[in-house]
mmCIF file of the N, C-alpha and C atoms, coordinates in Angstrom:
data_MODEL
# 
_entry.id   MODEL 
# 
loop_
_atom_site.group_PDB 
_atom_site.id 
_atom_site.type_symbol 
_atom_site.label_atom_id 
_atom_site.label_alt_id 
_atom_site.label_comp_id 
_atom_site.label_asym_id 
_atom_site.label_entity_id 
_atom_site.label_seq_id 
_atom_site.pdbx_PDB_ins_code 
_atom_site.Cartn_x 
_atom_site.Cartn_y 
_atom_site.Cartn_z 
_atom_site.occupancy 
_atom_site.B_iso_or_equiv 
_atom_site.pdbx_formal_charge 
_atom_site.auth_seq_id 
_atom_site.auth_comp_id 
_atom_site.auth_asym_id 
_atom_site.auth_atom_id 
_atom_site.pdbx_PDB_model_num 
ATOM 1   N N  . UNK A 1 1  ? 109.007 182.792 229.610 1.00 0.00 ? 1  UNK A N  1 
ATOM 2   C CA . UNK A 1 1  ? 108.049 182.387 230.534 1.00 0.00 ? 1  UNK A CA 1 
ATOM 3   C C  . UNK A 1 1  ? 106.843 181.617 229.725 1.00 0.00 ? 1  UNK A C  1 
ATOM 4   N N  . UNK A 1 2  ? 106.505 182.204 228.594 1.00 0.00 ? 2  UNK A N  1 
ATOM 5   C CA . UNK A 1 2  ? 105.511 181.589 227.843 1.00 0.00 ? 2  UNK A CA 1 
ATOM 6   C C  . UNK A 1 2  ? 105.940 180.351 227.285 1.00 0.00 ? 2  UNK A C  1 
ATOM 7   N N  . UNK A 1 3  ? 107.106 180.201 226.777 1.00 0.00 ? 3  UNK A N  1 
ATOM 8   C CA . UNK A 1 3  ? 107.666 178.948 226.343 1.00 0.00 ? 3  UNK A CA 1 
ATOM 9   C C  . UNK A 1 3  ? 107.671 177.842 227.380 1.00 0.00 ? 3  UNK A C  1 
ATOM 10  N N  . UNK A 1 4  ? 108.129 178.186 228.567 1.00 0.00 ? 4  UNK A N  1 
ATOM 11  C CA . UNK A 1 4  ? 108.213 177.219 229.722 1.00 0.00 ? 4  UNK A CA 1 
ATOM 12  C C  . UNK A 1 4  ? 106.710 176.763 229.991 1.00 0.00 ? 4  UNK A C  1 
ATOM 13  N N  . UNK A 1 5  ? 105.858 177.707 229.960 1.00 0.00 ? 5  UNK A N  1 
ATOM 14  C CA . UNK A 1 5  ? 104.353 177.373 230.225 1.00 0.00 ? 5  UNK A CA 1 
ATOM 15  C C  . UNK A 1 5  ? 103.808 176.419 229.197 1.00 0.00 ? 5  UNK A C  1 
ATOM 16  N N  . UNK A 1 6  ? 104.036 176.767 227.887 1.00 0.00 ? 6  UNK A N  1 
ATOM 17  C CA . UNK A 1 6  ? 103.640 175.900 226.777 1.00 0.00 ? 6  UNK A CA 1 
ATOM 18  C C  . UNK A 1 6  ? 104.285 174.547 226.878 1.00 0.00 ? 6  UNK A C  1 
ATOM 19  N N  . UNK A 1 7  ? 105.501 174.390 227.377 1.00 0.00 ? 7  UNK A N  1 
ATOM 20  C CA . UNK A 1 7  ? 106.170 173.148 227.459 1.00 0.00 ? 7  UNK A CA 1 
ATOM 21  C C  . UNK A 1 7  ? 105.729 172.323 228.738 1.00 0.00 ? 7  UNK A C  1 
ATOM 22  N N  . UNK A 1 8  ? 104.828 172.911 229.477 1.00 0.00 ? 8  UNK A N  1 
ATOM 23  C CA . UNK A 1 8  ? 104.319 172.229 230.726 1.00 0.00 ? 8  UNK A CA 1 
ATOM 24  C C  . UNK A 1 8  ? 105.192 172.339 231.966 1.00 0.00 ? 8  UNK A C  1 
ATOM 25  N N  . UNK A 1 9  ? 106.170 173.192 231.845 1.00 0.00 ? 9  UNK A N  1 
ATOM 26  C CA . UNK A 1 9  ? 107.061 173.451 232.969 1.00 0.00 ? 9  UNK A CA 1 
ATOM 27  C C  . UNK A 1 9  ? 106.519 174.663 233.792 1.00 0.00 ? 9  UNK A C  1 
ATOM 28  N N  . UNK A 1 10 ? 105.366 174.345 234.443 1.00 0.00 ? 10 UNK A N  1 
ATOM 29  C CA . UNK A 1 10 ? 104.553 175.447 235.096 1.00 0.00 ? 10 UNK A CA 1 
ATOM 30  C C  . UNK A 1 10 ? 105.310 176.226 236.211 1.00 0.00 ? 10 UNK A C  1 
ATOM 31  N N  . UNK A 1 11 ? 106.019 175.445 237.146 1.00 0.00 ? 11 UNK A N  1 
ATOM 32  C CA . UNK A 1 11 ? 106.616 176.071 238.209 1.00 0.00 ? 11 UNK A CA 1 
ATOM 33  C C  . UNK A 1 11 ? 107.802 176.978 237.693 1.00 0.00 ? 11 UNK A C  1 
ATOM 34  N N  . UNK A 1 12 ? 108.429 176.573 236.652 1.00 0.00 ? 12 UNK A N  1 
ATOM 35  C CA . UNK A 1 12 ? 109.492 177.352 236.104 1.00 0.00 ? 12 UNK A CA 1 
ATOM 36  C C  . UNK A 1 12 ? 108.869 178.582 235.362 1.00 0.00 ? 12 UNK A C  1 
ATOM 37  N N  . UNK A 1 13 ? 107.824 178.373 234.842 1.00 0.00 ? 13 UNK A N  1 
ATOM 38  C CA . UNK A 1 13 ? 107.052 179.493 234.124 1.00 0.00 ? 13 UNK A CA 1 
ATOM 39  C C  . UNK A 1 13 ? 106.641 180.523 235.120 1.00 0.00 ? 13 UNK A C  1 
ATOM 40  N N  . UNK A 1 14 ? 106.139 180.092 236.266 1.00 0.00 ? 14 UNK A N  1 
ATOM 41  C CA . UNK A 1 14 ? 105.740 180.990 237.319 1.00 0.00 ? 14 UNK A CA 1 
ATOM 42  C C  . UNK A 1 14 ? 106.967 181.881 237.911 1.00 0.00 ? 14 UNK A C  1 
ATOM 43  N N  . UNK A 1 15 ? 108.088 181.164 237.927 1.00 0.00 ? 15 UNK A N  1 
ATOM 44  C CA . UNK A 1 15 ? 109.221 181.937 238.340 1.00 0.00 ? 15 UNK A CA 1 
ATOM 45  C C  . UNK A 1 15 ? 109.658 183.000 237.316 1.00 0.00 ? 15 UNK A C  1 
ATOM 46  N N  . UNK A 1 16 ? 109.625 182.507 236.053 1.00 0.00 ? 16 UNK A N  1 
ATOM 47  C CA . UNK A 1 16 ? 109.916 183.534 235.028 1.00 0.00 ? 16 UNK A CA 1 
ATOM 48  C C  . UNK A 1 16 ? 108.925 184.717 234.920 1.00 0.00 ? 16 UNK A C  1 
ATOM 49  N N  . UNK A 1 17 ? 107.582 184.373 235.050 1.00 0.00 ? 17 UNK A N  1 
ATOM 50  C CA . UNK A 1 17 ? 106.591 185.418 235.060 1.00 0.00 ? 17 UNK A CA 1 
ATOM 51  C C  . UNK A 1 17 ? 106.773 186.316 236.209 1.00 0.00 ? 17 UNK A C  1 
ATOM 52  N N  . UNK A 1 18 ? 107.242 185.851 237.329 1.00 0.00 ? 18 UNK A N  1 
ATOM 53  C CA . UNK A 1 18 ? 107.436 186.569 238.501 1.00 0.00 ? 18 UNK A CA 1 
ATOM 54  C C  . UNK A 1 18 ? 108.651 187.658 238.227 1.00 0.00 ? 18 UNK A C  1 
ATOM 55  N N  . UNK A 1 19 ? 109.617 187.162 237.482 1.00 0.00 ? 19 UNK A N  1 
ATOM 56  C CA . UNK A 1 19 ? 110.687 187.946 237.081 1.00 0.00 ? 19 UNK A CA 1 
ATOM 57  C C  . UNK A 1 19 ? 110.268 189.105 236.230 1.00 0.00 ? 19 UNK A C  1 
ATOM 58  N N  . UNK A 1 20 ? 109.372 188.699 235.211 1.00 0.00 ? 20 UNK A N  1 
ATOM 59  C CA . UNK A 1 20 ? 108.841 189.727 234.283 1.00 0.00 ? 20 UNK A CA 1 
ATOM 60  C C  . UNK A 1 20 ? 108.214 190.789 235.020 1.00 0.00 ? 20 UNK A C  1 
ATOM 61  N N  . UNK A 1 21 ? 107.297 190.477 235.917 1.00 0.00 ? 21 UNK A N  1 
ATOM 62  C CA . UNK A 1 21 ? 106.522 191.508 236.720 1.00 0.00 ? 21 UNK A CA 1 
ATOM 63  C C  . UNK A 1 21 ? 107.331 192.286 237.715 1.00 0.00 ? 21 UNK A C  1 
ATOM 64  N N  . UNK A 1 22 ? 108.372 191.749 238.102 1.00 0.00 ? 22 UNK A N  1 
ATOM 65  C CA . UNK A 1 22 ? 109.355 192.437 238.912 1.00 0.00 ? 22 UNK A CA 1 
ATOM 66  C C  . UNK A 1 22 ? 109.997 193.562 238.043 1.00 0.00 ? 22 UNK A C  1 
ATOM 67  N N  . UNK A 1 23 ? 110.416 193.271 236.753 1.00 0.00 ? 23 UNK A N  1 
ATOM 68  C CA . UNK A 1 23 ? 111.049 194.147 235.931 1.00 0.00 ? 23 UNK A CA 1 
ATOM 69  C C  . UNK A 1 23 ? 110.073 195.124 235.276 1.00 0.00 ? 23 UNK A C  1 
ATOM 70  N N  . UNK A 1 24 ? 108.902 194.760 235.021 1.00 0.00 ? 24 UNK A N  1 
ATOM 71  C CA . UNK A 1 24 ? 107.946 195.506 234.474 1.00 0.00 ? 24 UNK A CA 1 
ATOM 72  C C  . UNK A 1 24 ? 106.480 195.395 235.191 1.00 0.00 ? 24 UNK A C  1 
ATOM 73  N N  . UNK A 1 25 ? 106.397 196.038 236.401 1.00 0.00 ? 25 UNK A N  1 
ATOM 74  C CA . UNK A 1 25 ? 105.287 195.835 237.207 1.00 0.00 ? 25 UNK A CA 1 
ATOM 75  C C  . UNK A 1 25 ? 103.852 196.078 236.667 1.00 0.00 ? 25 UNK A C  1 
ATOM 76  N N  . UNK A 1 26 ? 103.865 196.810 235.611 1.00 0.00 ? 26 UNK A N  1 
ATOM 77  C CA . UNK A 1 26 ? 102.591 197.181 234.971 1.00 0.00 ? 26 UNK A CA 1 
ATOM 78  C C  . UNK A 1 26 ? 102.209 196.369 233.781 1.00 0.00 ? 26 UNK A C  1 
ATOM 79  N N  . UNK A 1 27 ? 102.977 195.276 233.576 1.00 0.00 ? 27 UNK A N  1 
ATOM 80  C CA . UNK A 1 27 ? 102.733 194.352 232.372 1.00 0.00 ? 27 UNK A CA 1 
ATOM 81  C C  . UNK A 1 27 ? 101.518 193.536 232.687 1.00 0.00 ? 27 UNK A C  1 
ATOM 82  N N  . UNK A 1 28 ? 100.379 193.960 232.144 1.00 0.00 ? 28 UNK A N  1 
ATOM 83  C CA . UNK A 1 28 ? 99.032  193.384 232.416 1.00 0.00 ? 28 UNK A CA 1 
ATOM 84  C C  . UNK A 1 28 ? 99.102  191.816 232.046 1.00 0.00 ? 28 UNK A C  1 
ATOM 85  N N  . UNK A 1 29 ? 99.522  191.600 230.825 1.00 0.00 ? 29 UNK A N  1 
ATOM 86  C CA . UNK A 1 29 ? 99.328  190.158 230.336 1.00 0.00 ? 29 UNK A CA 1 
ATOM 87  C C  . UNK A 1 29 ? 100.255 189.184 231.187 1.00 0.00 ? 29 UNK A C  1 
ATOM 88  N N  . UNK A 1 30 ? 101.331 189.751 231.673 1.00 0.00 ? 30 UNK A N  1 
ATOM 89  C CA . UNK A 1 30 ? 102.177 188.747 232.430 1.00 0.00 ? 30 UNK A CA 1 
ATOM 90  C C  . UNK A 1 30 ? 101.509 188.598 233.752 1.00 0.00 ? 30 UNK A C  1 
ATOM 91  N N  . UNK A 1 31 ? 100.963 189.628 234.378 1.00 0.00 ? 31 UNK A N  1 
ATOM 92  C CA . UNK A 1 31 ? 100.192 189.514 235.598 1.00 0.00 ? 31 UNK A CA 1 
ATOM 93  C C  . UNK A 1 31 ? 99.082  188.621 235.525 1.00 0.00 ? 31 UNK A C  1 
ATOM 94  N N  . UNK A 1 32 ? 98.281  188.787 234.464 1.00 0.00 ? 32 UNK A N  1 
ATOM 95  C CA . UNK A 1 32 ? 97.029  187.916 234.284 1.00 0.00 ? 32 UNK A CA 1 
ATOM 96  C C  . UNK A 1 32 ? 97.452  186.489 234.157 1.00 0.00 ? 32 UNK A C  1 
ATOM 97  N N  . UNK A 1 33 ? 98.429  186.227 233.323 1.00 0.00 ? 33 UNK A N  1 
ATOM 98  C CA . UNK A 1 33 ? 98.983  184.824 233.168 1.00 0.00 ? 33 UNK A CA 1 
ATOM 99  C C  . UNK A 1 33 ? 99.406  184.244 234.549 1.00 0.00 ? 33 UNK A C  1 
ATOM 100 N N  . UNK A 1 34 ? 100.250 185.066 235.124 1.00 0.00 ? 34 UNK A N  1 
ATOM 101 C CA . UNK A 1 34 ? 100.752 184.668 236.491 1.00 0.00 ? 34 UNK A CA 1 
ATOM 102 C C  . UNK A 1 34 ? 99.601  184.311 237.381 1.00 0.00 ? 34 UNK A C  1 
ATOM 103 N N  . UNK A 1 35 ? 98.599  185.120 237.477 1.00 0.00 ? 35 UNK A N  1 
ATOM 104 C CA . UNK A 1 35 ? 97.424  184.921 238.351 1.00 0.00 ? 35 UNK A CA 1 
ATOM 105 C C  . UNK A 1 35 ? 96.836  183.608 237.992 1.00 0.00 ? 35 UNK A C  1 
ATOM 106 N N  . UNK A 1 36 ? 96.603  183.334 236.698 1.00 0.00 ? 36 UNK A N  1 
ATOM 107 C CA . UNK A 1 36 ? 95.950  182.138 236.158 1.00 0.00 ? 36 UNK A CA 1 
ATOM 108 C C  . UNK A 1 36 ? 96.762  180.930 236.680 1.00 0.00 ? 36 UNK A C  1 
ATOM 109 N N  . UNK A 1 37 ? 98.073  180.976 236.482 1.00 0.00 ? 37 UNK A N  1 
ATOM 110 C CA . UNK A 1 37 ? 98.942  179.882 236.772 1.00 0.00 ? 37 UNK A CA 1 
ATOM 111 C C  . UNK A 1 37 ? 98.851  179.647 238.288 1.00 0.00 ? 37 UNK A C  1 
ATOM 112 N N  . UNK A 1 38 ? 98.915  180.634 239.129 1.00 0.00 ? 38 UNK A N  1 
ATOM 113 C CA . UNK A 1 38 ? 98.752  180.419 240.617 1.00 0.00 ? 38 UNK A CA 1 
ATOM 114 C C  . UNK A 1 38 ? 97.451  179.877 240.923 1.00 0.00 ? 38 UNK A C  1 
ATOM 115 N N  . UNK A 1 39 ? 96.441  180.276 240.215 1.00 0.00 ? 39 UNK A N  1 
ATOM 116 C CA . UNK A 1 39 ? 95.007  179.781 240.459 1.00 0.00 ? 39 UNK A CA 1 
ATOM 117 C C  . UNK A 1 39 ? 94.929  178.306 240.178 1.00 0.00 ? 39 UNK A C  1 
ATOM 118 N N  . UNK A 1 40 ? 95.508  177.963 239.050 1.00 0.00 ? 40 UNK A N  1 
ATOM 119 C CA . UNK A 1 40 ? 95.373  176.585 238.576 1.00 0.00 ? 40 UNK A CA 1 
ATOM 120 C C  . UNK A 1 40 ? 96.189  175.572 239.370 1.00 0.00 ? 40 UNK A C  1 
ATOM 121 N N  . UNK A 1 41 ? 97.330  176.154 240.030 1.00 0.00 ? 41 UNK A N  1 
ATOM 122 C CA . UNK A 1 41 ? 98.153  175.351 240.751 1.00 0.00 ? 41 UNK A CA 1 
ATOM 123 C C  . UNK A 1 41 ? 97.587  175.235 242.280 1.00 0.00 ? 41 UNK A C  1 
ATOM 124 N N  . UNK A 1 42 ? 96.633  175.950 242.492 1.00 0.00 ? 42 UNK A N  1 
ATOM 125 C CA . UNK A 1 42 ? 95.971  175.911 243.923 1.00 0.00 ? 42 UNK A CA 1 
ATOM 126 C C  . UNK A 1 42 ? 96.590  176.820 244.856 1.00 0.00 ? 42 UNK A C  1 
ATOM 127 N N  . UNK A 1 43 ? 97.407  177.811 244.477 1.00 0.00 ? 43 UNK A N  1 
ATOM 128 C CA . UNK A 1 43 ? 98.042  178.835 245.364 1.00 0.00 ? 43 UNK A CA 1 
ATOM 129 C C  . UNK A 1 43 ? 97.026  180.045 245.401 1.00 0.00 ? 43 UNK A C  1 
ATOM 130 N N  . UNK A 1 44 ? 95.993  179.764 246.186 1.00 0.00 ? 44 UNK A N  1 
ATOM 131 C CA . UNK A 1 44 ? 94.878  180.735 246.214 1.00 0.00 ? 44 UNK A CA 1 
ATOM 132 C C  . UNK A 1 44 ? 95.401  182.060 246.658 1.00 0.00 ? 44 UNK A C  1 
ATOM 133 N N  . UNK A 1 45 ? 96.186  182.303 247.766 1.00 0.00 ? 45 UNK A N  1 
ATOM 134 C CA . UNK A 1 45 ? 96.517  183.510 248.301 1.00 0.00 ? 45 UNK A CA 1 
ATOM 135 C C  . UNK A 1 45 ? 97.414  184.247 247.355 1.00 0.00 ? 45 UNK A C  1 
ATOM 136 N N  . UNK A 1 46 ? 98.311  183.525 246.573 1.00 0.00 ? 46 UNK A N  1 
ATOM 137 C CA . UNK A 1 46 ? 99.159  184.211 245.578 1.00 0.00 ? 46 UNK A CA 1 
ATOM 138 C C  . UNK A 1 46 ? 98.310  184.649 244.360 1.00 0.00 ? 46 UNK A C  1 
ATOM 139 N N  . UNK A 1 47 ? 97.230  183.815 244.146 1.00 0.00 ? 47 UNK A N  1 
ATOM 140 C CA . UNK A 1 47 ? 96.366  184.245 242.987 1.00 0.00 ? 47 UNK A CA 1 
ATOM 141 C C  . UNK A 1 47 ? 95.634  185.492 243.380 1.00 0.00 ? 47 UNK A C  1 
ATOM 142 N N  . UNK A 1 48 ? 95.142  185.546 244.520 1.00 0.00 ? 48 UNK A N  1 
ATOM 143 C CA . UNK A 1 48 ? 94.427  186.689 244.918 1.00 0.00 ? 48 UNK A CA 1 
ATOM 144 C C  . UNK A 1 48 ? 95.389  187.945 244.832 1.00 0.00 ? 48 UNK A C  1 
ATOM 145 N N  . UNK A 1 49 ? 96.570  187.787 245.325 1.00 0.00 ? 49 UNK A N  1 
ATOM 146 C CA . UNK A 1 49 ? 97.545  188.938 245.321 1.00 0.00 ? 49 UNK A CA 1 
ATOM 147 C C  . UNK A 1 49 ? 97.884  189.361 243.943 1.00 0.00 ? 49 UNK A C  1 
ATOM 148 N N  . UNK A 1 50 ? 98.071  188.478 242.988 1.00 0.00 ? 50 UNK A N  1 
ATOM 149 C CA . UNK A 1 50 ? 98.461  188.790 241.601 1.00 0.00 ? 50 UNK A CA 1 
ATOM 150 C C  . UNK A 1 50 ? 97.255  189.350 240.893 1.00 0.00 ? 50 UNK A C  1 
ATOM 151 N N  . UNK A 1 51 ? 96.060  188.724 241.016 1.00 0.00 ? 51 UNK A N  1 
ATOM 152 C CA . UNK A 1 51 ? 94.821  189.243 240.498 1.00 0.00 ? 51 UNK A CA 1 
ATOM 153 C C  . UNK A 1 51 ? 94.577  190.718 240.852 1.00 0.00 ? 51 UNK A C  1 
ATOM 154 N N  . UNK A 1 52 ? 94.845  190.985 242.142 1.00 0.00 ? 52 UNK A N  1 
ATOM 155 C CA . UNK A 1 52 ? 94.636  192.377 242.683 1.00 0.00 ? 52 UNK A CA 1 
ATOM 156 C C  . UNK A 1 52 ? 95.597  193.257 241.878 1.00 0.00 ? 52 UNK A C  1 
ATOM 157 N N  . UNK A 1 53 ? 96.809  192.897 241.796 1.00 0.00 ? 53 UNK A N  1 
ATOM 158 C CA . UNK A 1 53 ? 97.829  193.679 240.957 1.00 0.00 ? 53 UNK A CA 1 
ATOM 159 C C  . UNK A 1 53 ? 97.408  193.859 239.630 1.00 0.00 ? 53 UNK A C  1 
ATOM 160 N N  . UNK A 1 54 ? 96.932  192.833 238.969 1.00 0.00 ? 54 UNK A N  1 
ATOM 161 C CA . UNK A 1 54 ? 96.417  192.894 237.633 1.00 0.00 ? 54 UNK A CA 1 
ATOM 162 C C  . UNK A 1 54 ? 95.264  193.842 237.478 1.00 0.00 ? 54 UNK A C  1 
ATOM 163 N N  . UNK A 1 55 ? 94.373  193.862 238.405 1.00 0.00 ? 55 UNK A N  1 
ATOM 164 C CA . UNK A 1 55 ? 93.201  194.711 238.463 1.00 0.00 ? 55 UNK A CA 1 
ATOM 165 C C  . UNK A 1 55 ? 93.617  196.239 238.356 1.00 0.00 ? 55 UNK A C  1 
ATOM 166 N N  . UNK A 1 56 ? 94.652  196.587 238.970 1.00 0.00 ? 56 UNK A N  1 
ATOM 167 C CA . UNK A 1 56 ? 95.149  197.911 238.915 1.00 0.00 ? 56 UNK A CA 1 
ATOM 168 C C  . UNK A 1 56 ? 95.854  198.342 237.604 1.00 0.00 ? 56 UNK A C  1 
ATOM 169 N N  . UNK A 1 57 ? 96.145  197.335 236.733 1.00 0.00 ? 57 UNK A N  1 
ATOM 170 C CA . UNK A 1 57 ? 96.720  197.660 235.502 1.00 0.00 ? 57 UNK A CA 1 
ATOM 171 C C  . UNK A 1 57 ? 95.901  197.206 234.374 1.00 0.00 ? 57 UNK A C  1 
ATOM 172 N N  . UNK A 1 58 ? 94.632  196.794 234.553 1.00 0.00 ? 58 UNK A N  1 
ATOM 173 C CA . UNK A 1 58 ? 93.839  196.266 233.497 1.00 0.00 ? 58 UNK A CA 1 
ATOM 174 C C  . UNK A 1 58 ? 93.514  197.440 232.493 1.00 0.00 ? 58 UNK A C  1 
ATOM 175 N N  . UNK A 1 59 ? 93.458  196.866 231.268 1.00 0.00 ? 59 UNK A N  1 
ATOM 176 C CA . UNK A 1 59 ? 93.329  197.905 230.189 1.00 0.00 ? 59 UNK A CA 1 
ATOM 177 C C  . UNK A 1 59 ? 91.858  198.456 229.922 1.00 0.00 ? 59 UNK A C  1 
ATOM 178 N N  . UNK A 1 60 ? 90.846  197.866 230.594 1.00 0.00 ? 60 UNK A N  1 
ATOM 179 C CA . UNK A 1 60 ? 89.499  198.525 230.365 1.00 0.00 ? 60 UNK A CA 1 
ATOM 180 C C  . UNK A 1 60 ? 88.619  198.261 231.569 1.00 0.00 ? 60 UNK A C  1 
ATOM 181 N N  . UNK A 1 61 ? 87.532  198.935 231.605 1.00 0.00 ? 61 UNK A N  1 
ATOM 182 C CA . UNK A 1 61 ? 86.468  198.749 232.692 1.00 0.00 ? 61 UNK A CA 1 
ATOM 183 C C  . UNK A 1 61 ? 85.944  197.357 232.543 1.00 0.00 ? 61 UNK A C  1 
ATOM 184 N N  . UNK A 1 62 ? 85.694  196.883 231.431 1.00 0.00 ? 62 UNK A N  1 
ATOM 185 C CA . UNK A 1 62 ? 85.100  195.606 231.245 1.00 0.00 ? 62 UNK A CA 1 
ATOM 186 C C  . UNK A 1 62 ? 86.037  194.477 231.902 1.00 0.00 ? 62 UNK A C  1 
ATOM 187 N N  . UNK A 1 63 ? 87.338  194.525 231.550 1.00 0.00 ? 63 UNK A N  1 
ATOM 188 C CA . UNK A 1 63 ? 88.351  193.700 232.153 1.00 0.00 ? 63 UNK A CA 1 
ATOM 189 C C  . UNK A 1 63 ? 88.434  193.809 233.652 1.00 0.00 ? 63 UNK A C  1 
ATOM 190 N N  . UNK A 1 64 ? 88.401  194.957 234.094 1.00 0.00 ? 64 UNK A N  1 
ATOM 191 C CA . UNK A 1 64 ? 88.443  195.194 235.567 1.00 0.00 ? 64 UNK A CA 1 
ATOM 192 C C  . UNK A 1 64 ? 87.150  194.562 236.261 1.00 0.00 ? 64 UNK A C  1 
ATOM 193 N N  . UNK A 1 65 ? 86.062  194.652 235.651 1.00 0.00 ? 65 UNK A N  1 
ATOM 194 C CA . UNK A 1 65 ? 84.873  194.014 236.193 1.00 0.00 ? 65 UNK A CA 1 
ATOM 195 C C  . UNK A 1 65 ? 84.963  192.462 236.194 1.00 0.00 ? 65 UNK A C  1 
ATOM 196 N N  . UNK A 1 66 ? 85.504  191.890 235.103 1.00 0.00 ? 66 UNK A N  1 
ATOM 197 C CA . UNK A 1 66 ? 85.748  190.500 235.079 1.00 0.00 ? 66 UNK A CA 1 
ATOM 198 C C  . UNK A 1 66 ? 86.674  190.127 236.184 1.00 0.00 ? 66 UNK A C  1 
ATOM 199 N N  . UNK A 1 67 ? 87.743  190.832 236.345 1.00 0.00 ? 67 UNK A N  1 
ATOM 200 C CA . UNK A 1 67 ? 88.727  190.423 237.448 1.00 0.00 ? 67 UNK A CA 1 
ATOM 201 C C  . UNK A 1 67 ? 88.013  190.552 238.748 1.00 0.00 ? 67 UNK A C  1 
ATOM 202 N N  . UNK A 1 68 ? 87.358  191.643 239.097 1.00 0.00 ? 68 UNK A N  1 
ATOM 203 C CA . UNK A 1 68 ? 86.679  191.728 240.355 1.00 0.00 ? 68 UNK A CA 1 
ATOM 204 C C  . UNK A 1 68 ? 85.717  190.584 240.594 1.00 0.00 ? 68 UNK A C  1 
ATOM 205 N N  . UNK A 1 69 ? 84.943  190.143 239.560 1.00 0.00 ? 69 UNK A N  1 
ATOM 206 C CA . UNK A 1 69 ? 84.086  189.021 239.811 1.00 0.00 ? 69 UNK A CA 1 
ATOM 207 C C  . UNK A 1 69 ? 84.849  187.742 240.082 1.00 0.00 ? 69 UNK A C  1 
ATOM 208 N N  . UNK A 1 70 ? 85.898  187.586 239.478 1.00 0.00 ? 70 UNK A N  1 
ATOM 209 C CA . UNK A 1 70 ? 86.768  186.444 239.678 1.00 0.00 ? 70 UNK A CA 1 
ATOM 210 C C  . UNK A 1 70 ? 87.436  186.431 241.089 1.00 0.00 ? 70 UNK A C  1 
ATOM 211 N N  . UNK A 1 71 ? 87.802  187.634 241.574 1.00 0.00 ? 71 UNK A N  1 
ATOM 212 C CA . UNK A 1 71 ? 88.298  187.718 242.958 1.00 0.00 ? 71 UNK A CA 1 
ATOM 213 C C  . UNK A 1 71 ? 87.197  187.436 244.004 1.00 0.00 ? 71 UNK A C  1 
ATOM 214 N N  . UNK A 1 72 ? 86.127  187.969 243.758 1.00 0.00 ? 72 UNK A N  1 
ATOM 215 C CA . UNK A 1 72 ? 84.968  187.634 244.678 1.00 0.00 ? 72 UNK A CA 1 
ATOM 216 C C  . UNK A 1 72 ? 84.779  186.067 244.755 1.00 0.00 ? 72 UNK A C  1 
ATOM 217 N N  . UNK A 1 73 ? 84.843  185.454 243.586 1.00 0.00 ? 73 UNK A N  1 
ATOM 218 C CA . UNK A 1 73 ? 84.697  183.984 243.664 1.00 0.00 ? 73 UNK A CA 1 
ATOM 219 C C  . UNK A 1 73 ? 85.847  183.352 244.364 1.00 0.00 ? 73 UNK A C  1 
ATOM 220 N N  . UNK A 1 74 ? 87.031  183.899 244.326 1.00 0.00 ? 74 UNK A N  1 
ATOM 221 C CA . UNK A 1 74 ? 88.162  183.254 245.023 1.00 0.00 ? 74 UNK A CA 1 
ATOM 222 C C  . UNK A 1 74 ? 88.111  183.505 246.579 1.00 0.00 ? 74 UNK A C  1 
ATOM 223 N N  . UNK A 1 75 ? 87.546  184.562 246.935 1.00 0.00 ? 75 UNK A N  1 
ATOM 224 C CA . UNK A 1 75 ? 87.353  184.911 248.243 1.00 0.00 ? 75 UNK A CA 1 
ATOM 225 C C  . UNK A 1 75 ? 86.152  184.372 248.906 1.00 0.00 ? 75 UNK A C  1 
# 
């Protein structure tokens, strides 16, 4: 997924990241990257969905707060 993303193949990267989080639902970095990709591509509802999932697996209170602030901005 990362290689596809770096190669500019964003939609393919999204598909690959979706597969990663399907196999490892608590993988925070994959969730975060997937949320960012959805956000940048203008898929607002998918971005909110994945940011919410990432919030539940965030590594710290500070990161959770940052995600909450971002979610408020999206809504």
